[in-house]
Backbone bond lengths (Angstrom), bond angles and torsions (degrees), N, CA, C in turn:
res aa  C-N    CA-C-N  psi(-1)  N-CA   C-N-CA  omega(-1)  CA-C   N-CA-C  phi
1 M - - - 1.455 - - 1.529 109.89 -
2 K 1.322 115.66 143.58 1.453 121.65 179.85 1.526 110.37 -86.99
3 I 1.326 114.72 134.45 1.460 121.95 175.74 1.520 107.77 -126.08
4 Y 1.329 115.88 135.48 1.458 121.80 179.42 1.523 109.04 -119.34
5 A 1.339 115.89 131.30 1.460 121.71 178.05 1.519 108.97 -123.74
6 L 1.326 116.34 140.81 1.466 121.83 178.37 1.524 110.66 -98.70
7 R 1.341 115.75 130.70 1.466 121.01 166.56 1.527 107.13 -137.30
8 I 1.319 114.63 75.99 1.461 121.82 -178.71 1.522 108.67 -106.61
9 G 1.308 116.86 135.33 1.454 120.99 -176.73 1.520 110.97 95.44
10 D 1.336 115.78 -174.89 1.455 120.16 -172.94 1.523 113.79 -110.23
11 K 1.326 117.71 12.56 1.466 119.40 -179.17 1.527 111.74 -67.36
12 Y 1.328 116.61 -38.96 1.456 121.38 -176.20 1.523 110.32 -115.06
13 G 1.323 116.01 135.40 1.453 121.17 -178.15 1.522 112.41 -87.15
14 P 1.340 116.25 178.64 1.469 120.93 -178.23 1.518 113.63 -64.39
15 E 1.332 117.81 -17.95 1.465 119.90 178.19 1.531 111.92 -62.76
16 Y 1.341 116.17 -25.41 1.466 119.78 176.94 1.523 110.71 -69.42
17 E 1.313 116.24 -37.10 1.463 120.14 176.13 1.529 110.35 -65.38
18 T 1.314 116.13 -42.95 1.469 120.31 179.46 1.524 110.30 -58.74
19 Y 1.332 115.74 -45.00 1.466 120.28 -179.13 1.523 111.70 -63.26
20 I 1.326 116.93 -50.07 1.460 119.79 -173.92 1.527 111.25 -70.83
21 K 1.324 117.39 -31.83 1.470 120.52 176.06 1.523 111.08 -63.70
22 E 1.314 116.56 -40.78 1.456 120.47 179.41 1.533 110.55 -67.75
23 K 1.320 117.32 -42.92 1.467 120.58 -178.51 1.525 112.05 -67.93
24 L 1.333 116.79 -30.57 1.470 120.84 -175.04 1.523 112.06 -113.37
25 K 1.312 117.12 29.88 1.466 121.40 -175.93 1.527 113.06 -66.80
26 D 1.318 117.28 -16.98 1.467 120.40 178.83 1.527 112.66 -87.73
27 Y 1.335 116.44 3.10 1.459 121.26 -179.50 1.533 109.89 -119.94
28 D 1.310 115.49 169.92 1.468 122.14 177.36 1.532 107.47 -90.53
29 L 1.335 115.91 89.51 1.457 122.17 -172.84 1.524 111.58 -96.89
30 T 1.343 115.53 133.34 1.463 122.62 172.08 1.519 108.39 -123.17
31 I 1.326 116.50 128.46 1.458 121.50 176.63 1.522 108.35 -107.47
32 V 1.311 115.79 126.30 1.465 122.16 -176.81 1.521 109.23 -101.49
33 N 1.337 116.17 124.56 1.465 121.58 -176.95 1.519 114.32 -109.75
34 E 1.314 117.21 -15.96 1.454 120.99 -176.55 1.521 110.56 -120.32
35 P 1.328 118.56 143.48 1.468 120.70 176.78 1.522 111.35 -59.68
36 F 1.309 115.95 145.92 1.458 120.77 175.71 1.525 111.19 -74.00
37 D 1.324 115.19 -25.01 1.464 121.74 -176.44 1.535 106.71 -149.26
38 D 1.321 117.22 132.76 1.472 120.60 -177.11 1.516 113.45 -62.39
39 R 1.330 116.89 -18.62 1.460 120.04 179.74 1.523 112.72 -81.94
40 V 1.320 116.61 -10.71 1.465 121.59 -171.52 1.525 109.95 -103.63
41 A 1.328 115.90 128.31 1.465 122.03 -174.23 1.525 112.04 -93.12
42 L 1.297 116.11 132.69 1.457 125.85 166.60 1.534 113.76 36.11
43 Q 1.366 117.05 -115.98 1.458 120.58 -171.77 1.525 113.60 -68.09
44 W 1.328 117.89 -14.37 1.460 119.63 175.52 1.532 111.79 -65.03
45 N 1.322 117.07 -14.42 1.458 120.44 176.23 1.530 112.60 -66.29
46 K 1.326 117.23 -11.34 1.463 119.93 174.69 1.527 112.06 -59.40
47 M 1.326 116.94 -24.76 1.465 119.94 -178.29 1.530 111.71 -60.11
48 F 1.322 116.89 -29.44 1.460 119.85 -173.81 1.527 112.76 -70.73
49 F 1.315 117.74 -21.88 1.462 119.65 176.33 1.520 111.04 -69.37
50 M 1.313 116.60 -20.76 1.459 121.14 178.20 1.523 112.01 -77.57
51 N 1.319 115.79 -5.32 1.456 120.89 178.66 1.529 111.77 -105.04
52 L 1.315 117.30 7.69 1.464 120.47 -179.82 1.519 110.85 -73.34
53 D 1.309 116.02 142.92 1.468 121.79 178.50 1.527 108.93 -89.13
54 I 1.335 114.67 68.52 1.463 122.10 -177.12 1.523 108.00 -128.26
55 D 1.319 116.15 127.28 1.463 120.20 -176.52 1.528 110.99 -104.76
56 E 1.308 115.77 45.91 1.457 121.87 176.01 1.525 107.35 -152.68
57 P 1.321 118.07 162.49 1.474 118.82 -178.03 1.522 112.02 -66.37
58 I 1.322 115.73 145.35 1.455 122.81 171.20 1.522 108.37 -126.76
59 C 1.322 116.12 160.02 1.466 121.40 171.45 1.523 108.88 -112.52
60 V 1.318 115.86 141.99 1.462 122.46 176.49 1.523 106.72 -125.65
61 I 1.340 116.31 124.78 1.466 119.70 -173.95 1.520 111.26 -132.06
62 D 1.334 114.99 160.54 1.457 121.87 169.27 1.527 108.68 -82.72
63 I 1.319 116.60 149.07 1.460 121.18 -177.27 1.520 112.64 -72.19
64 D 1.352 117.44 -15.96 1.464 119.87 -175.13 1.526 113.28 -96.19
65 L 1.317 117.73 22.09 1.455 120.27 174.15 1.527 109.75 -77.22
66 V 1.324 115.81 140.48 1.457 121.58 168.64 1.524 107.08 -105.37
67 L 1.315 116.98 126.54 1.462 122.49 -174.28 1.522 109.62 -106.55
68 L 1.335 115.97 124.95 1.456 121.49 -172.55 1.526 111.59 -127.96
69 N 1.331 114.53 160.72 1.463 122.39 172.00 1.527 111.43 52.01
70 D 1.308 118.68 -134.23 1.471 120.96 -178.22 1.533 110.26 -90.48
71 Y 1.331 116.39 59.58 1.467 122.75 -173.29 1.522 113.75 -64.71
72 K 1.319 117.98 -19.91 1.465 119.46 -178.80 1.527 111.80 -64.40
73 K 1.331 116.84 -20.48 1.466 119.61 176.86 1.518 111.44 -60.89
74 V 1.325 117.21 -30.16 1.459 120.86 177.87 1.522 110.34 -68.15
75 F 1.328 116.63 -49.72 1.454 120.89 -177.17 1.527 112.41 -69.65
76 D 1.319 116.51 -29.88 1.466 120.91 -179.25 1.524 112.93 -90.75
77 Y 1.307 117.35 2.15 1.465 121.53 -178.59 1.531 109.09 -58.13
78 P 1.328 118.08 125.21 1.468 119.65 -174.20 1.524 113.40 -75.25
79 I 1.319 115.89 138.88 1.462 121.28 171.88 1.520 109.36 -132.72
80 E 1.324 115.68 158.20 1.454 122.20 178.08 1.524 109.16 -110.68
81 R 1.332 116.00 165.33 1.452 119.28 174.49 1.524 109.19 -56.11
82 G 1.314 115.49 137.98 1.458 120.31 -178.82 1.513 114.08 90.61
83 Q 1.342 117.09 -2.87 1.460 120.82 177.98 1.525 110.20 -108.67
84 F 1.318 115.10 150.00 1.461 122.97 179.22 1.517 106.98 -132.37
85 L 1.339 117.17 118.54 1.460 122.28 -174.34 1.528 110.66 -101.48
86 S 1.326 115.13 135.13 1.457 120.59 173.99 1.521 108.33 -146.23
87 M 1.337 116.28 -177.07 1.457 119.52 174.45 1.523 108.94 -107.67
88 R 1.321 115.45 136.67 1.457 121.14 -177.54 1.523 109.01 -81.43
89 Q 1.321 116.57 130.76 1.465 118.28 178.56 1.527 109.46 -86.51
90 W 1.316 114.02 80.73 1.462 122.35 -177.12 1.530 111.88 -60.92
91 W 1.322 117.33 -18.66 1.468 122.31 -176.84 1.526 113.25 -81.98
92 G 1.328 117.65 -7.33 1.456 120.50 -176.56 1.520 112.67 -118.90
93 D 1.306 115.95 -168.67 1.458 122.69 178.50 1.516 108.65 -84.15
94 T 1.312 116.89 99.27 1.464 120.73 -176.31 1.523 112.11 -74.14
95 N 1.319 118.17 -6.62 1.462 120.19 172.36 1.527 111.08 -74.91
96 V 1.333 115.72 -24.02 1.462 121.38 178.02 1.515 110.17 -91.54
97 Q 1.319 116.29 -45.47 1.456 121.44 -178.58 1.512 108.87 -151.03
98 L 1.318 116.39 125.27 1.456 120.85 -176.33 1.519 111.87 -85.00
99 T 1.330 116.83 -42.00 1.456 120.23 -167.92 1.523 113.45 -107.30
100 N 1.316 114.13 161.19 1.460 122.78 174.88 1.528 107.94 -107.70
101 G 1.329 116.28 135.71 1.459 120.33 -173.55 1.507 115.72 -81.99
102 G 1.329 118.55 6.75 1.456 120.49 -179.00 1.511 114.57 -72.97
103 F 1.338 116.10 -18.39 1.468 120.54 -179.45 1.521 109.98 -146.18
104 F 1.324 116.13 125.67 1.459 122.84 172.35 1.529 108.77 -131.62
105 K 1.322 116.49 145.85 1.464 122.01 169.90 1.519 107.79 -136.55
106 Y 1.333 116.14 128.89 1.457 119.67 -175.40 1.526 110.58 -163.92
107 Y 1.322 114.89 168.79 1.461 121.66 170.69 1.528 107.30 -89.92
108 P 1.327 119.00 118.12 1.467 120.16 -177.12 1.526 113.82 -54.15
109 K 1.326 117.06 -39.45 1.467 118.95 -178.34 1.522 112.08 -65.58
110 D 1.330 117.61 -25.32 1.465 120.90 174.94 1.524 111.49 -69.66
111 C 1.331 115.83 -25.13 1.469 120.89 -170.29 1.519 113.97 -106.96
112 K 1.316 117.24 8.43 1.464 120.28 -178.41 1.529 110.91 -57.92
113 Y 1.311 117.85 -34.80 1.463 120.94 -179.33 1.523 111.94 -64.37
114 I 1.340 117.27 -29.03 1.461 121.00 178.34 1.527 109.79 -71.00
115 F 1.322 116.56 -43.28 1.464 120.89 175.56 1.519 110.64 -59.26
116 D 1.322 117.07 -46.56 1.468 121.07 -178.95 1.526 111.48 -61.90
117 K 1.312 116.20 -41.65 1.470 121.62 178.91 1.529 110.36 -60.73
118 F 1.308 117.33 -43.72 1.456 121.36 180.00 1.526 111.84 -66.45
119 M 1.317 116.45 -44.96 1.462 120.65 -175.31 1.526 112.59 -67.74
120 K 1.320 117.30 -23.50 1.466 119.88 179.11 1.522 112.48 -68.88
121 D 1.339 117.27 -23.93 1.463 119.64 -178.93 1.530 109.54 -154.05
122 I 1.319 115.88 69.15 1.461 122.30 -174.48 1.526 111.90 -57.87
123 D 1.317 116.56 -51.23 1.470 120.47 -176.40 1.523 111.90 -61.73
124 H 1.316 115.78 -40.17 1.465 120.23 179.69 1.519 111.20 -59.75
125 W 1.319 117.44 -51.05 1.456 120.29 -174.76 1.523 112.09 -70.38
126 Q 1.335 117.39 -33.82 1.468 119.57 -178.56 1.534 112.39 -69.66
127 S 1.314 116.84 -18.67 1.463 119.84 179.18 1.533 113.09 -111.41
128 Y 1.306 117.69 -14.61 1.470 122.81 -169.68 1.532 112.67 -57.06
129 Y 1.318 118.33 -51.75 1.464 120.95 -173.18 1.525 111.81 -75.33
130 I 1.327 116.62 -24.05 1.467 120.71 174.17 1.525 109.62 -72.73
131 E 1.334 116.54 -46.57 1.465 120.65 -179.82 1.521 112.03 -64.33
132 K 1.325 116.84 -30.76 1.460 121.33 178.30 1.530 112.37 -77.98
133 G 1.326 117.34 -8.36 1.452 120.83 -179.12 1.513 113.98 78.27
134 I 1.339 116.56 13.49 1.459 121.09 -179.31 1.520 110.74 -78.09
135 T 1.335 115.95 -32.67 1.453 122.01 176.19 1.521 107.97 -141.56
136 V 1.322 116.24 179.95 1.463 120.11 -177.52 1.528 110.03 -118.49
137 G 1.338 115.27 152.93 1.454 121.68 -178.60 1.512 112.55 -84.32
138 P 1.318 116.69 -170.75 1.470 124.59 8.94 1.532 115.01 -80.40
139 V 1.341 117.43 -25.51 1.468 120.64 178.83 1.515 107.86 -128.54
140 N 1.329 115.65 120.43 1.461 119.60 -179.56 1.522 109.42 -173.16
141 G 1.320 115.72 174.28 1.461 120.96 174.24 1.507 115.28 103.03
142 E 1.334 117.54 -7.87 1.464 118.41 -176.28 1.525 112.21 -65.17
143 Q 1.347 117.04 -33.48 1.458 117.93 179.90 1.530 111.20 -73.59
144 N 1.326 117.34 -30.64 1.471 120.14 173.50 1.515 110.46 -65.30
145 F 1.333 115.31 -44.59 1.464 120.84 179.07 1.518 111.01 -61.07
146 V 1.324 116.67 -45.88 1.462 120.55 -179.35 1.517 110.71 -62.68
147 E 1.320 117.16 -46.91 1.466 119.95 -177.98 1.528 111.50 -60.38
148 E 1.324 117.07 -48.02 1.460 119.92 -179.84 1.530 111.42 -62.88
149 S 1.315 116.30 -39.76 1.464 120.42 -177.89 1.521 111.23 -71.21
150 V 1.328 117.67 -39.75 1.463 121.17 177.56 1.521 110.38 -57.83
151 K 1.316 116.56 -43.65 1.461 120.89 -176.23 1.528 112.71 -66.66
152 E 1.329 117.53 -14.71 1.461 120.19 177.94 1.530 112.18 -67.99
153 K 1.350 116.69 -32.88 1.469 118.87 -172.96 1.528 114.57 -139.22
154 L 1.324 117.87 -18.02 1.456 120.93 -172.04 1.524 111.53 -116.71
155 E 1.321 115.13 168.31 1.464 121.42 175.64 1.527 108.33 -94.73
156 L 1.312 116.65 116.41 1.453 121.67 178.38 1.524 109.33 -85.80
157 I 1.328 116.30 121.17 1.461 120.61 179.59 1.530 108.88 -124.86
158 T 1.322 116.36 157.78 1.463 121.71 178.54 1.521 109.09 -134.01
159 F 1.325 115.58 151.53 1.462 118.46 173.43 1.530 108.46 -83.34
160 S 1.305 117.38 -179.18 1.463 122.04 -174.09 1.527 112.02 -56.06
161 D 1.318 116.15 132.96 1.461 121.30 177.18 1.533 111.69 -59.00
162 K 1.311 116.53 -28.98 1.462 120.56 -177.79 1.529 112.70 -68.22
163 W 1.327 116.78 -11.51 1.466 120.88 -174.43 1.525 113.56 -86.51
164 C 1.320 118.49 -11.94 1.463 118.52 -171.11 1.528 110.81 -141.36
165 T 1.311 114.52 159.74 1.452 120.18 174.50 1.526 109.70 -157.57
166 R 1.308 115.90 158.92 1.457 120.64 167.15 1.517 107.25 -88.44
167 W 1.334 117.13 166.08 1.456 121.44 176.37 1.513 107.80 -156.24
168 C 1.317 116.69 158.57 1.458 120.02 179.43 1.519 109.05 -153.98
169 Q 1.317 116.39 -172.58 1.457 120.80 -178.09 1.529 112.15 -102.69
170 D 1.323 115.91 15.38 1.460 121.13 177.75 1.534 108.35 -102.50
171 P 1.329 118.98 108.49 1.463 120.91 -177.12 1.522 113.37 -56.94
172 K 1.327 117.33 -34.52 1.463 120.30 -179.84 1.526 110.89 -63.83
173 I 1.330 116.61 -46.46 1.465 120.37 179.20 1.520 110.26 -64.32
174 N 1.314 117.88 -39.79 1.459 120.69 -179.76 1.523 111.71 -66.23
175 R 1.325 116.88 -36.25 1.474 119.40 175.32 1.528 110.27 -64.24
176 E 1.328 116.53 -39.57 1.463 120.53 177.39 1.527 110.98 -64.07
177 L 1.331 116.86 -38.61 1.463 120.69 176.52 1.523 110.93 -62.43
178 N 1.303 115.67 -43.15 1.462 119.92 179.49 1.529 110.51 -62.12
179 D 1.333 116.28 -41.36 1.469 120.76 178.69 1.530 110.89 -64.51
180 L 1.342 116.39 -41.02 1.460 120.05 179.33 1.523 111.69 -64.98
181 Y 1.317 115.68 -42.88 1.469 119.93 178.97 1.528 110.32 -60.14
182 M 1.319 115.97 -42.88 1.458 120.49 177.79 1.535 110.74 -63.78
183 K 1.316 116.82 -40.66 1.455 121.16 -179.63 1.530 111.25 -64.02
184 Y 1.327 116.82 -44.14 1.463 121.07 -175.11 1.526 112.89 -80.53
185 F 1.341 116.70 -37.86 1.462 120.28 -168.75 1.519 113.96 -118.21
186 H 1.337 116.46 -1.09 1.472 122.56 173.77 1.522 113.20 60.43
187 E 1.315 115.14 34.60 1.458 121.47 172.95 1.524 107.52 -158.16
188 P 1.323 118.12 155.24 1.469 120.09 -175.02 1.524 112.69 -74.89
189 L 1.313 115.59 147.20 1.458 121.39 172.38 1.524 110.44 -74.93
190 I 1.333 115.63 -40.47 1.458 122.52 -178.16 1.527 109.78 -123.99
191 M 1.335 115.62 134.15 1.466 121.07 172.59 1.518 108.32 -137.37
192 H 1.335 116.78 125.91 1.469 121.53 177.84 1.528 111.56 53.00
193 D 1.331 115.21 44.21 1.467 122.73 176.96 1.524 113.57 64.80
194 E 1.316 117.53 22.46 1.461 121.70 175.44 1.520 109.25 -130.66
195 F 1.341 115.48 146.55 1.453 119.96 179.39 1.525 111.15 -73.15
196 N 1.304 114.06 150.62 1.462 121.80 172.94 1.532 109.43 -48.93
197 E 1.318 116.61 140.61 1.465 120.87 -176.85 1.527 112.94 -64.18
198 R 1.332 117.19 -14.00 1.467 119.59 176.89 1.537 111.97 -77.63
199 I 1.314 117.16 -22.54 1.462 121.03 -174.97 1.526 110.66 -70.25
200 K 1.342 114.68 128.59 1.458 121.28 -179.37 1.529 112.41 -116.13
201 I 1.334 116.09 -28.43 1.464 121.07 179.50 1.521 109.57 -130.10
202 V 1.330 115.28 128.70 1.461 121.80 170.56 1.522 106.80 -116.49
203 H 1.336 116.16 125.19 1.463 120.54 -176.29 1.528 109.73 -117.18
204 F 1.317 115.42 124.97 1.464 120.91 176.77 1.526 108.26 -83.94
205 T 1.331 116.24 97.37 1.457 120.62 -166.98 1.515 115.02 -92.41
206 Y 1.319 118.91 -11.02 1.462 119.76 179.03 1.525 109.70 -87.41
207 S 1.318 116.08 141.77 1.466 120.79 -170.39 1.524 113.74 -60.64
208 L 1.328 118.24 -31.24 1.456 120.45 -176.46 1.531 112.81 -90.03
209 N 1.325 117.89 -6.53 1.453 120.55 -175.64 1.518 112.29 -83.49
210 K 1.322 114.95 144.34 1.450 121.83 175.40 1.529 107.69 -137.94
211 P 1.330 118.02 125.90 1.467 119.52 -178.24 1.519 113.90 -54.34
212 H 1.339 117.42 -35.28 1.469 118.40 -176.22 1.526 112.34 -70.38
213 E 1.338 117.53 -11.10 1.457 120.94 175.88 1.528 111.98 -97.33
214 S 1.315 116.24 -3.23 1.457 121.11 179.40 1.520 110.12 -83.43
215 Q 1.306 116.45 136.90 1.458 121.11 -179.58 1.523 111.34 -59.02
216 M 1.332 116.81 -34.22 1.458 120.87 -176.77 1.523 113.14 -73.11
217 F 1.347 117.02 -29.34 1.457 119.71 -169.01 1.525 115.29 -120.87
218 K 1.320 117.90 -2.08 1.463 119.19 -171.92 1.527 112.71 -59.86
219 D 1.342 117.79 -30.11 1.460 120.36 -179.44 1.526 112.91 -68.86
220 L 1.327 117.52 -18.03 1.465 120.58 179.49 1.517 111.78 -70.42
221 Y 1.331 116.73 -21.84 1.459 121.18 -171.29 1.532 112.42 -112.69
222 T 1.328 115.89 24.11 1.470 119.36 178.97 1.524 110.35 -109.88
């Protein structure tokens, strides 16, 4: 299966590529370092994978994912034509946004209409969700755009909430995450400085966070 990861810009160094290549060595991984179009900012370049002439599922991921335990279950999760797989951000307001953009799995030919919709008005969509106050800039909103567009024609599905979490370098926020996980799933997210064995994906969702600066994960990137 083909997996595509974005590392555009200078936020993340080559050590992130080394890490993700090792974790996904059993898959056909492509890491994209340059924008497909000069008008398209950073993570919005994910739209171009929806224009690939591939008639099988692909995965599209952020380069800052930390993959734990039996993480291959996420990538091997089965989908059918007409389905779009993501991870549900159980830690946030799912009435505003259900999914997290760090992981997508879909059939590109199913999603060509989303690419076309974006390309017709690039500037509008790249600023729309920021101007509406739904998210914050300077670059954001692509996961909101994808979720809304998917729901127009496809079935949006998610794998188990217990498999994923956000994380950051703020101990207070992380304690709140642990409390929420316990509230929803009746087991701790973190025990003795290790993630619950159910966790397969950890996503650093705050713009200033970098896994290699986290005390828990810095050794992964050396």
